[in-house]
C-alpha positions as CSV (number, residue, x, y, z in Angstrom):
1,M,19.6,-4.4,-9.3
2,I,17.6,-7.6,-9.1
3,L,16.1,-6.5,-5.8
4,A,14.8,-3.3,-7.3
5,L,13.4,-5.2,-10.3
6,T,11.5,-7.6,-8.2
7,A,10.0,-4.7,-6.3
8,A,9.0,-3.1,-9.6
9,V,7.3,-6.3,-10.7
10,A,5.4,-6.5,-7.3
11,A,4.2,-2.9,-7.8
12,A,3.1,-3.6,-11.3
13,L,1.1,-6.6,-10.1
14,L,-0.6,-4.4,-7.5
15,V,-1.5,-1.8,-10.1
16,C,-2.9,-4.5,-12.4
17,R,-5.0,-5.9,-9.6
18,L,-6.4,-2.5,-8.8
19,A,-7.2,-1.9,-12.5
20,L,-9.0,-5.3,-12.8
21,R,-11.0,-4.6,-9.6
22,E,-11.9,-1.1,-10.9
23,R,-13.1,-2.6,-14.2
24,R,-15.3,-5.1,-12.5
25,R,-16.8,-2.6,-10.0
26,P,-16.4,1.1,-10.9
27,G,-15.4,3.2,-7.9
28,T,-13.4,0.5,-6.2
29,A,-10.1,2.3,-7.0
30,R,-11.2,5.5,-5.4
31,H,-12.2,3.6,-2.3
32,T,-9.0,1.6,-2.3
33,L,-6.8,4.7,-2.7
34,A,-8.6,6.8,-0.1
35,F,-5.7,6.5,2.2
36,L,-3.8,9.0,0.0
37,R,-6.0,11.8,1.4
38,D,-5.4,10.8,5.0
39,R,-2.5,12.9,6.4
40,R,-1.9,10.8,9.4
41,A,-1.7,7.6,7.4
42,L,0.7,9.2,4.9
43,T,2.9,10.4,7.7
44,A,3.1,6.9,9.2
45,G,3.9,5.4,5.7
46,I,6.6,8.0,5.0
47,C,8.2,7.4,8.4
48,A,8.1,3.6,8.1
49,G,9.4,3.8,4.5
50,T,12.2,6.1,5.4
51,L,13.4,4.1,8.3
52,L,13.3,0.9,6.3
53,A,15.1,2.5,3.4
54,A,17.9,3.8,5.7
55,F,18.3,0.4,7.3
56,G,18.0,-1.5,4.0
57,W,20.5,0.7,2.2
58,R,23.1,-0.1,4.9
59,V,22.4,-3.8,4.8
60,S,21.7,-4.7,1.2
61,G,22.3,-1.6,-0.9
62,P,20.1,0.7,-2.9
63,G,17.8,-2.0,-4.2
64,A,16.1,-2.2,-0.8
65,V,14.8,1.4,-1.2
66,A,12.1,0.1,-3.7
67,W,10.9,-2.5,-1.2
68,A,10.9,0.1,1.6
69,A,8.7,2.3,-0.6
70,L,6.2,-0.5,-1.1
71,A,6.3,-1.2,2.7
72,G,5.6,2.4,3.4
73,I,2.6,2.4,1.1
74,L,1.3,-0.8,2.8
75,V,1.8,0.9,6.2
76,A,-0.1,4.0,5.0
77,A,-3.0,1.8,3.6
78,L,-3.3,-0.2,6.8
79,S,-3.1,2.7,9.2
80,S,-5.7,4.8,7.3
81,A,-9.0,5.6,8.8
82,A,-10.4,6.4,5.3
83,G,-12.9,3.9,4.0
84,K,-13.4,2.2,7.4
85,N,-17.0,2.3,8.4
86,G,-17.0,-0.1,11.3
87,G,-16.8,-3.1,9.1
88,A,-20.4,-2.7,7.9
89,D,-19.4,-3.8,4.4
90,D,-17.5,-6.8,5.6
91,S,-19.1,-9.9,4.0
92,R,-18.5,-12.0,7.2
93,N,-20.5,-9.5,9.2
94,Q,-23.4,-9.6,6.7
95,E,-23.7,-13.4,7.0
96,R,-24.4,-13.3,10.7
């Protein structure tokens, strides 16, 4: 139960961070959540989340499923090709 609650708090923090970034610069949330339209990224995230949930359920019970879902979302976001334009908007590349 505590494990699932901490995952819910982590998810709430990520949502609050997204809302604050969107308030500062409108359109940021659409750019950040672009991975939700990428079929390949979603497949990778669902596979990773499912495997982690199955393993976590056996090891530490149902509370691990919430963390597996967060990990699946992270995998989908990292494996997405949406929003990547060769690093042109990277601030480190602009300084050079």
